[in-house]
PAMI-534725 format. One record per residue (C-alpha): residue in three letters; residue number from 0; x, y, z. Coordinates in Angstrom, 2 decimals, always signed. Example, Ala and Ser with C-alpha at 12.3 -4.5 7.8 and 13.67 -1.06 7.14 Angstrom:
residues 2
+------+------+---------+---------+---------+
: resn : resi :       X :       Y :       Z :
+------+------+---------+---------+---------+
:  ALA :    0 :  +12.30 :   -4.50 :   +7.80 :
:  SER :    1 :  +13.67 :   -1.06 :   +7.14 :
+------+------+---------+---------+---------+
//
This chain:
residues 314
+------+------+---------+---------+---------+
: resn : resi :       X :       Y :       Z :
+------+------+---------+---------+---------+
:  MET :    0 :   -8.67 :   +1.26 :  +15.40 :
:  ILE :    1 :   -6.42 :   +4.29 :  +15.76 :
:  HIS :    2 :   -5.00 :   +2.92 :  +19.06 :
:  GLY :    3 :   -4.22 :   -0.42 :  +17.38 :
:  ALA :    4 :   -2.65 :   +1.30 :  +14.40 :
:  LEU :    5 :   -0.44 :   +3.35 :  +16.72 :
:  LEU :    6 :   +0.69 :   +0.16 :  +18.52 :
:  ILE :    7 :   +1.60 :   -1.39 :  +15.13 :
:  ALA :    8 :   +3.47 :   +1.78 :  +14.14 :
:  LEU :    9 :   +5.42 :   +1.67 :  +17.42 :
:  ALA :   10 :   +6.23 :   -1.98 :  +16.79 :
:  SER :   11 :   +7.54 :   -1.06 :  +13.38 :
:  LEU :   12 :   +9.75 :   +1.60 :  +14.94 :
:  LEU :   13 :  +11.14 :   -0.89 :  +17.44 :
:  TRP :   14 :  +11.79 :   -3.43 :  +14.68 :
:  ALA :   15 :  +13.60 :   -0.76 :  +12.68 :
:  THR :   16 :  +16.17 :   -0.31 :  +15.48 :
:  THR :   17 :  +17.37 :   -3.93 :  +14.99 :
:  GLY :   18 :  +19.55 :   -3.12 :  +11.97 :
:  ILE :   19 :  +20.91 :   +0.02 :  +13.57 :
:  VAL :   20 :  +22.08 :   -1.68 :  +16.77 :
:  ALA :   21 :  +23.33 :   -4.69 :  +14.75 :
:  LYS :   22 :  +25.52 :   -2.37 :  +12.65 :
:  PHE :   23 :  +27.09 :   -0.95 :  +15.81 :
:  LEU :   24 :  +27.78 :   -4.51 :  +17.00 :
:  PHE :   25 :  +29.37 :   -5.52 :  +13.74 :
:  ASN :   26 :  +31.52 :   -2.42 :  +13.62 :
:  GLY :   27 :  +32.66 :   -2.66 :  +17.25 :
:  THR :   28 :  +33.29 :   -6.40 :  +17.59 :
:  GLU :   29 :  +34.11 :   -9.49 :  +15.53 :
:  LEU :   30 :  +30.67 :  -10.94 :  +16.11 :
:  GLU :   31 :  +29.34 :  -12.90 :  +13.15 :
:  ALA :   32 :  +25.88 :  -12.09 :  +11.75 :
:  ILE :   33 :  +24.71 :  -15.64 :  +12.13 :
:  THR :   34 :  +25.88 :  -15.64 :  +15.78 :
:  LEU :   35 :  +23.87 :  -12.54 :  +16.49 :
:  GLY :   36 :  +20.84 :  -14.16 :  +14.85 :
:  PHE :   37 :  +21.23 :  -17.13 :  +17.17 :
:  LEU :   38 :  +21.72 :  -14.97 :  +20.27 :
:  ARG :   39 :  +18.63 :  -12.90 :  +19.35 :
:  LEU :   40 :  +16.47 :  -15.98 :  +19.32 :
:  VAL :   41 :  +17.89 :  -17.37 :  +22.54 :
:  VAL :   42 :  +17.21 :  -14.12 :  +24.39 :
:  ALA :   43 :  +13.65 :  -14.00 :  +23.01 :
:  LEU :   44 :  +12.66 :  -17.59 :  +23.69 :
:  PRO :   45 :  +11.96 :  -17.33 :  +27.50 :
:  PHE :   46 :   +9.73 :  -14.30 :  +26.86 :
:  PHE :   47 :   +7.75 :  -16.13 :  +24.19 :
:  TRP :   48 :   +7.50 :  -19.21 :  +26.41 :
:  LEU :   49 :   +5.83 :  -17.14 :  +29.15 :
:  LEU :   50 :   +3.47 :  -15.58 :  +26.61 :
:  MET :   51 :   +2.69 :  -19.06 :  +25.21 :
:  ARG :   52 :   +1.91 :  -20.43 :  +28.67 :
:  ARG :   53 :   -0.48 :  -17.50 :  +29.36 :
:  GLU :   54 :   -2.08 :  -18.09 :  +26.02 :
:  GLN :   55 :   -2.57 :  -21.82 :  +26.77 :
:  ARG :   56 :   -4.13 :  -21.06 :  +30.17 :
:  GLN :   57 :   -6.58 :  -18.67 :  +28.54 :
:  LEU :   58 :   -7.56 :  -21.34 :  +26.04 :
:  VAL :   59 :   -8.16 :  -23.88 :  +28.76 :
:  ALA :   60 :  -10.23 :  -21.38 :  +30.77 :
:  ARG :   61 :  -12.40 :  -20.57 :  +27.76 :
:  ASN :   62 :  -12.92 :  -24.24 :  +26.86 :
:  PRO :   63 :  -13.18 :  -26.18 :  +30.13 :
:  GLY :   64 :  -13.09 :  -29.96 :  +29.74 :
:  GLN :   65 :  -12.12 :  -29.78 :  +26.08 :
:  THR :   66 :   -8.87 :  -30.48 :  +24.31 :
:  VAL :   67 :   -8.33 :  -27.45 :  +22.11 :
:  PRO :   68 :   -5.49 :  -27.32 :  +19.57 :
:  GLY :   69 :   -2.85 :  -25.06 :  +21.06 :
:  SER :   70 :   -3.94 :  -25.50 :  +24.71 :
:  SER :   71 :   -0.71 :  -27.50 :  +25.13 :
:  LEU :   72 :   +2.10 :  -28.55 :  +22.90 :
:  ARG :   73 :   +0.88 :  -32.16 :  +23.00 :
:  SER :   74 :   -2.50 :  -31.01 :  +21.57 :
:  LEU :   75 :   -0.92 :  -29.92 :  +18.31 :
:  SER :   76 :   -1.33 :  -32.25 :  +15.30 :
:  GLY :   77 :   +1.57 :  -33.65 :  +13.38 :
:  LYS :   78 :   +0.67 :  -31.48 :  +10.39 :
:  ALA :   79 :   +0.70 :  -28.38 :  +12.59 :
:  MET :   80 :   +4.10 :  -29.24 :  +14.08 :
:  LEU :   81 :   +5.51 :  -29.96 :  +10.59 :
:  THR :   82 :   +4.31 :  -26.56 :   +9.37 :
:  LEU :   83 :   +5.73 :  -24.73 :  +12.41 :
:  THR :   84 :   +9.07 :  -26.58 :  +11.95 :
:  ALA :   85 :   +9.15 :  -25.42 :   +8.33 :
:  LEU :   86 :   +8.45 :  -21.86 :   +9.41 :
:  GLY :   87 :  +11.30 :  -22.20 :  +11.94 :
:  LEU :   88 :  +13.63 :  -23.28 :   +9.11 :
:  PHE :   89 :  +12.64 :  -20.18 :   +7.11 :
:  GLN :   90 :  +13.20 :  -18.05 :  +10.23 :
:  ALA :   91 :  +16.69 :  -19.42 :  +10.74 :
:  PHE :   92 :  +17.67 :  -18.59 :   +7.18 :
:  TYR :   93 :  +16.15 :  -15.16 :   +7.36 :
:  GLN :   94 :  +17.96 :  -14.27 :  +10.62 :
:  GLY :   95 :  +21.32 :  -15.16 :   +9.07 :
:  SER :   96 :  +20.81 :  -13.59 :   +5.65 :
:  TYR :   97 :  +19.22 :  -10.35 :   +6.81 :
:  LEU :   98 :  +21.84 :   -9.63 :   +9.51 :
:  LEU :   99 :  +24.64 :  -10.58 :   +7.12 :
:  ALA :  100 :  +23.17 :   -8.14 :   +4.60 :
:  VAL :  101 :  +23.24 :   -5.42 :   +7.23 :
:  ASP :  102 :  +26.89 :   -6.24 :   +7.99 :
:  LEU :  103 :  +27.97 :   -6.26 :   +4.29 :
:  THR :  104 :  +25.98 :   -3.23 :   +3.16 :
:  GLY :  105 :  +24.02 :   -0.40 :   +4.77 :
:  ALA :  106 :  +21.33 :   -1.06 :   +7.34 :
:  GLY :  107 :  +18.88 :   +1.09 :   +5.42 :
:  ILE :  108 :  +19.24 :   -0.47 :   +2.00 :
:  ALA :  109 :  +19.39 :   -4.07 :   +3.41 :
:  THR :  110 :  +16.09 :   -3.56 :   +5.25 :
:  LEU :  111 :  +14.37 :   -1.80 :   +2.35 :
:  ILE :  112 :  +15.17 :   -4.71 :   +0.02 :
:  SER :  113 :  +14.63 :   -7.49 :   +2.63 :
:  LEU :  114 :  +11.21 :   -6.23 :   +3.81 :
:  CYS :  115 :   +9.71 :   -4.34 :   +0.88 :
:  LEU :  116 :  +10.20 :   -7.01 :   -1.80 :
:  PRO :  117 :   +8.41 :   -9.93 :   -0.03 :
:  PRO :  118 :   +4.82 :   -8.49 :   -0.05 :
:  VAL :  119 :   +5.10 :   -7.89 :   -3.80 :
:  LEU :  120 :   +6.67 :  -11.29 :   -4.43 :
:  VAL :  121 :   +3.90 :  -12.94 :   -2.36 :
:  ALA :  122 :   +1.22 :  -11.12 :   -4.36 :
:  ILE :  123 :   +2.73 :  -12.49 :   -7.60 :
:  LEU :  124 :   +3.55 :  -16.02 :   -6.45 :
:  ALA :  125 :   +0.15 :  -16.43 :   -4.80 :
:  ALA :  126 :   -1.31 :  -16.84 :   -8.30 :
:  PRO :  127 :   +0.40 :  -20.08 :   -9.29 :
:  LEU :  128 :   +0.84 :  -21.45 :   -5.77 :
:  LEU :  129 :   -2.40 :  -20.43 :   -3.97 :
:  GLY :  130 :   -4.69 :  -19.77 :   -6.88 :
:  GLU :  131 :   -5.00 :  -16.06 :   -6.05 :
:  LYS :  132 :   -5.14 :  -14.41 :   -9.47 :
:  PRO :  133 :   -3.21 :  -11.06 :   -9.53 :
:  GLY :  134 :   -4.92 :   -8.03 :  -10.93 :
:  LEU :  135 :   -3.42 :   -5.36 :  -13.11 :
:  LEU :  136 :   -2.46 :   -3.24 :  -10.06 :
:  THR :  137 :   -0.58 :   -6.14 :   -8.54 :
:  ILE :  138 :   +1.38 :   -6.68 :  -11.75 :
:  LEU :  139 :   +2.20 :   -3.00 :  -11.99 :
:  ALA :  140 :   +3.27 :   -3.05 :   -8.32 :
:  ALA :  141 :   +5.69 :   -5.91 :   -9.06 :
:  ILE :  142 :   +7.24 :   -4.02 :  -11.93 :
:  ALA :  143 :   +7.55 :   -0.88 :   -9.76 :
:  ALA :  144 :   +9.15 :   -2.91 :   -6.98 :
:  ILE :  145 :  +11.77 :   -4.26 :   -9.31 :
:  LEU :  146 :  +12.43 :   -0.76 :  -10.60 :
:  GLY :  147 :  +12.68 :   +0.65 :   -7.04 :
:  THR :  148 :  +15.04 :   -2.06 :   -5.98 :
:  GLY :  149 :  +17.27 :   -1.39 :   -9.01 :
:  MET :  150 :  +17.36 :   +2.29 :   -8.13 :
:  LEU :  151 :  +18.43 :   +1.45 :   -4.58 :
:  VAL :  152 :  +21.27 :   -0.67 :   -5.84 :
:  VAL :  153 :  +22.44 :   +2.13 :   -8.21 :
:  SER :  154 :  +22.18 :   +4.62 :   -5.34 :
:  ASP :  155 :  +24.21 :   +2.33 :   -3.02 :
:  MET :  156 :  +26.91 :   +2.14 :   -5.74 :
:  ASP :  157 :  +27.05 :   +5.96 :   -5.92 :
:  THR :  158 :  +27.25 :   +6.52 :   -2.14 :
:  ALA :  159 :  +29.58 :   +3.60 :   -1.33 :
:  GLY :  160 :  +31.79 :   +4.15 :   -4.40 :
:  THR :  161 :  +31.57 :   +0.46 :   -5.24 :
:  LEU :  162 :  +29.01 :   -2.27 :   -5.85 :
:  ARG :  163 :  +28.51 :   -4.06 :   -2.52 :
:  LEU :  164 :  +27.24 :   -7.10 :   -4.40 :
:  ALA :  165 :  +27.52 :   -9.55 :   -1.56 :
:  GLY :  166 :  +25.33 :   -7.39 :   +0.69 :
:  ILE :  167 :  +22.74 :   -6.82 :   -2.04 :
:  LEU :  168 :  +22.59 :  -10.55 :   -2.76 :
:  MET :  169 :  +22.16 :  -11.36 :   +0.93 :
:  ALA :  170 :  +19.31 :   -8.81 :   +1.10 :
:  LEU :  171 :  +17.66 :  -10.42 :   -1.91 :
:  LEU :  172 :  +18.11 :  -13.83 :   -0.31 :
:  ALA :  173 :  +16.49 :  -12.57 :   +2.89 :
:  ALA :  174 :  +13.60 :  -11.24 :   +0.85 :
:  ALA :  175 :  +13.17 :  -14.59 :   -0.92 :
:  VAL :  176 :  +13.30 :  -16.47 :   +2.38 :
:  TYR :  177 :  +10.70 :  -14.17 :   +3.97 :
:  THR :  178 :   +8.55 :  -14.69 :   +0.92 :
:  GLY :  179 :   +8.67 :  -18.45 :   +1.48 :
:  PHE :  180 :   +7.85 :  -17.92 :   +5.14 :
:  THR :  181 :   +4.76 :  -15.91 :   +4.30 :
:  LEU :  182 :   +3.56 :  -18.31 :   +1.55 :
:  THR :  183 :   +4.00 :  -21.28 :   +3.83 :
:  SER :  184 :   +2.04 :  -19.67 :   +6.63 :
:  ARG :  185 :   -0.77 :  -18.69 :   +4.27 :
:  TYR :  186 :   -0.89 :  -22.10 :   +2.48 :
:  ASN :  187 :   -0.81 :  -24.14 :   +5.67 :
:  SER :  188 :   -2.77 :  -22.05 :   +8.16 :
:  THR :  189 :   -3.03 :  -24.40 :  +11.14 :
:  GLY :  190 :   -4.97 :  -22.20 :  +13.50 :
:  THR :  191 :   -2.21 :  -22.48 :  +16.08 :
:  PRO :  192 :   -2.31 :  -19.64 :  +18.66 :
:  VAL :  193 :   +0.01 :  -16.74 :  +17.96 :
:  PHE :  194 :   +2.58 :  -17.06 :  +20.75 :
:  THR :  195 :   +2.68 :  -20.87 :  +20.54 :
:  THR :  196 :   +3.55 :  -20.36 :  +16.86 :
:  ALA :  197 :   +6.22 :  -17.81 :  +17.80 :
:  PHE :  198 :   +7.80 :  -20.04 :  +20.47 :
:  ILE :  199 :   +7.99 :  -23.14 :  +18.30 :
:  CYS :  200 :   +9.13 :  -21.19 :  +15.25 :
:  PHE :  201 :  +11.91 :  -19.30 :  +17.13 :
:  GLY :  202 :  +12.87 :  -22.39 :  +19.09 :
:  THR :  203 :  +13.26 :  -24.45 :  +15.89 :
:  ALA :  204 :  +15.31 :  -21.68 :  +14.31 :
:  ALA :  205 :  +17.61 :  -21.48 :  +17.33 :
:  LEU :  206 :  +18.15 :  -25.24 :  +17.28 :
:  LEU :  207 :  +18.97 :  -25.15 :  +13.59 :
:  LEU :  208 :  +21.40 :  -22.23 :  +13.98 :
:  LEU :  209 :  +23.25 :  -23.67 :  +17.00 :
:  PRO :  210 :  +25.29 :  -26.34 :  +15.18 :
:  VAL :  211 :  +25.95 :  -23.95 :  +12.25 :
:  VAL :  212 :  +27.38 :  -21.29 :  +14.61 :
:  ALA :  213 :  +29.35 :  -23.89 :  +16.58 :
:  LEU :  214 :  +30.87 :  -25.62 :  +13.48 :
:  SER :  215 :  +31.69 :  -22.32 :  +11.72 :
:  GLY :  216 :  +33.52 :  -20.98 :  +14.77 :
:  GLY :  217 :  +30.96 :  -18.23 :  +15.28 :
:  PHE :  218 :  +31.22 :  -18.30 :  +19.04 :
:  ALA :  219 :  +34.89 :  -17.05 :  +18.79 :
:  GLY :  220 :  +33.55 :  -13.56 :  +18.23 :
:  LEU :  221 :  +32.04 :  -13.49 :  +21.70 :
:  GLU :  222 :  +35.51 :  -12.93 :  +23.11 :
:  THR :  223 :  +35.64 :   -9.49 :  +21.49 :
:  MET :  224 :  +32.46 :   -8.32 :  +23.19 :
:  GLY :  225 :  +32.33 :   -6.07 :  +26.25 :
:  LEU :  226 :  +29.42 :   -5.27 :  +28.56 :
:  LYS :  227 :  +27.92 :   -2.62 :  +26.29 :
:  HIS :  228 :  +27.91 :   -5.08 :  +23.38 :
:  TRP :  229 :  +26.12 :   -7.72 :  +25.47 :
:  LEU :  230 :  +23.59 :   -5.03 :  +26.40 :
:  MET :  231 :  +23.07 :   -4.38 :  +22.70 :
:  VAL :  232 :  +22.38 :   -8.13 :  +22.14 :
:  LEU :  233 :  +19.95 :   -8.07 :  +25.09 :
:  TYR :  234 :  +18.26 :   -5.05 :  +23.58 :
:  ILE :  235 :  +17.77 :   -6.74 :  +20.18 :
:  GLY :  236 :  +16.37 :   -9.87 :  +21.81 :
:  VAL :  237 :  +14.02 :   -8.08 :  +24.18 :
:  VAL :  238 :  +12.86 :   -4.76 :  +22.73 :
:  PRO :  239 :  +12.38 :   -5.09 :  +18.96 :
:  THR :  240 :  +11.83 :   -8.89 :  +19.07 :
:  CYS :  241 :   +9.74 :   -9.53 :  +22.19 :
:  ILE :  242 :   +8.10 :   -6.17 :  +22.92 :
:  GLY :  243 :   +7.78 :   -5.34 :  +19.20 :
:  TYR :  244 :   +5.85 :   -8.57 :  +18.48 :
:  LEU :  245 :   +3.70 :   -8.13 :  +21.58 :
:  LEU :  246 :   +2.75 :   -4.57 :  +20.49 :
:  PHE :  247 :   +2.07 :   -5.82 :  +16.96 :
:  PHE :  248 :   -0.24 :   -8.66 :  +17.94 :
:  THR :  249 :   -2.02 :   -6.43 :  +20.52 :
:  GLY :  250 :   -2.60 :   -3.80 :  +17.83 :
:  MET :  251 :   -3.79 :   -6.41 :  +15.38 :
:  LYS :  252 :   -6.76 :   -7.23 :  +17.63 :
:  THR :  253 :   -8.42 :   -3.94 :  +16.79 :
:  THR :  254 :   -6.86 :   -3.13 :  +13.43 :
:  PRO :  255 :   -8.06 :   -4.52 :  +10.03 :
:  ALA :  256 :   -5.47 :   -6.64 :   +8.30 :
:  THR :  257 :   -5.34 :   -4.29 :   +5.28 :
:  VAL :  258 :   -4.57 :   -1.27 :   +7.50 :
:  SER :  259 :   -1.97 :   -3.19 :   +9.48 :
:  SER :  260 :   -0.18 :   -4.38 :   +6.35 :
:  ILE :  261 :   +0.17 :   -0.79 :   +5.25 :
:  VAL :  262 :   +1.27 :   +0.54 :   +8.62 :
:  VAL :  263 :   +3.98 :   -2.15 :   +8.81 :
:  VAL :  264 :   +5.58 :   -0.52 :   +5.71 :
:  LEU :  265 :   +6.73 :   +2.23 :   +8.13 :
:  GLU :  266 :   +9.47 :   -0.17 :   +9.37 :
:  PRO :  267 :  +11.84 :   +0.16 :   +6.35 :
:  LEU :  268 :  +11.11 :   +3.86 :   +6.21 :
:  PHE :  269 :  +11.94 :   +4.19 :   +9.89 :
:  ILE :  270 :  +15.24 :   +2.37 :   +9.49 :
:  ALA :  271 :  +16.19 :   +4.39 :   +6.39 :
:  LEU :  272 :  +15.59 :   +7.53 :   +8.49 :
:  LEU :  273 :  +17.47 :   +6.16 :  +11.49 :
:  ALA :  274 :  +20.34 :   +4.92 :   +9.32 :
:  TRP :  275 :  +20.69 :   +8.44 :   +7.96 :
:  LEU :  276 :  +20.47 :  +10.18 :  +11.35 :
:  ILE :  277 :  +22.55 :   +7.77 :  +13.39 :
:  LEU :  278 :  +24.88 :   +5.94 :  +10.96 :
:  GLY :  279 :  +25.25 :   +8.70 :   +8.37 :
:  GLU :  280 :  +24.02 :   +6.38 :   +5.58 :
:  GLU :  281 :  +22.67 :   +8.32 :   +2.61 :
:  LEU :  282 :  +20.49 :   +6.92 :   -0.17 :
:  GLY :  283 :  +20.99 :   +9.86 :   -2.53 :
:  GLN :  284 :  +18.35 :  +11.24 :   -4.82 :
:  ILE :  285 :  +18.04 :   +8.07 :   -6.88 :
:  GLY :  286 :  +17.84 :   +5.99 :   -3.71 :
:  VAL :  287 :  +15.18 :   +8.19 :   -2.16 :
:  ALA :  288 :  +13.09 :   +7.91 :   -5.38 :
:  GLY :  289 :  +13.66 :   +4.17 :   -5.42 :
:  ALA :  290 :  +12.59 :   +3.85 :   -1.76 :
:  PHE :  291 :   +9.45 :   +5.86 :   -2.49 :
:  ILE :  292 :   +8.55 :   +3.71 :   -5.52 :
:  LEU :  293 :   +9.25 :   +0.50 :   -3.59 :
:  THR :  294 :   +7.09 :   +1.67 :   -0.66 :
:  VAL :  295 :   +4.13 :   +2.58 :   -2.88 :
:  ALA :  296 :   +4.49 :   -0.85 :   -4.57 :
:  VAL :  297 :   +4.29 :   -2.57 :   -1.19 :
:  ILE :  298 :   +1.15 :   -0.58 :   -0.26 :
:  VAL :  299 :   -0.52 :   -1.46 :   -3.52 :
:  ALA :  300 :   +0.50 :   -5.15 :   -3.22 :
:  SER :  301 :   -0.69 :   -5.26 :   +0.38 :
:  ARG :  302 :   -4.03 :   -3.62 :   -0.46 :
:  TYR :  303 :   -4.86 :   -5.31 :   -3.72 :
:  GLY :  304 :   -2.65 :   -8.40 :   -3.76 :
:  LYS :  305 :   -5.39 :  -10.83 :   -2.60 :
:  ALA :  306 :   -8.06 :  -12.32 :   -4.66 :
:  PRO :  307 :  -11.64 :  -11.37 :   -3.84 :
:  GLY :  308 :  -12.85 :  -13.39 :   -0.90 :
:  ALA :  309 :   -9.39 :  -14.56 :   +0.08 :
:  SER :  310 :   -8.50 :  -14.32 :   +3.74 :
:  GLN :  311 :   -6.27 :  -11.45 :   +4.72 :
:  GLU :  312 :   -3.44 :  -12.43 :   +7.04 :
:  SER :  313 :   -0.57 :  -10.43 :   +8.35 :
+------+------+---------+---------+---------+
//
């Protein structure tokens, strides 16, 4: 279990570098956030296609002569494809809103809000939508999360000298979208293999973002990019996206879902630390306290936010 937890922690560290590298790209070029989101998906797709094909061959080898859902794309039911398409829609919105939040505000605060709020929102919304009754600790965690987010906003106003409202709103939108992604995957669990899910989800998101980027003139920013900037895009697509997900799912094989959900909380903490060390972003005393409260709220929501007997998914 320790080995698996370390792999998940490493995945969280790699994911945390996304916002840092993205901030360098936005500061050094005229690349739009939505264009970077599209490029990230395009770079990652071939990698996930290879992993999907390996996954399919393994399914066929384990079930000779049988048609197992996920052993090929044709074997997936219409309901499964509809669910995966919906997840792709959420992924497209998340890529755009999260990266835009990083561009408009700090990488640290954008990630803390975008990634720490969803587990708490899921724990609360699971009651009316999935019938998972929240306990007292879950309700307290939600209140704490709101308080922690408010403290982060106040801290950002103090350090930036102004209210970067657009960036905060984009981070909140990203959190809401990710909440929808999680609830949809939990409500409509199709049993589709992991990397088949990733390939279809990322592929759908890329197809949805392509016309948006084209019609909005997002590709014009590519002219301002040099070799080092393309290497940054390649890094975001390969290292935190592909390698990060591979490490995460490998670690999940030997790590309980509850433990993994807590270890993943390291990602926003990693990015807050990296943003301070590399970008010089400071949360201030109020922000640090808010980040701590928000992190504890996420751990509580992840640990106690499921009704007894409910399946635990990450």
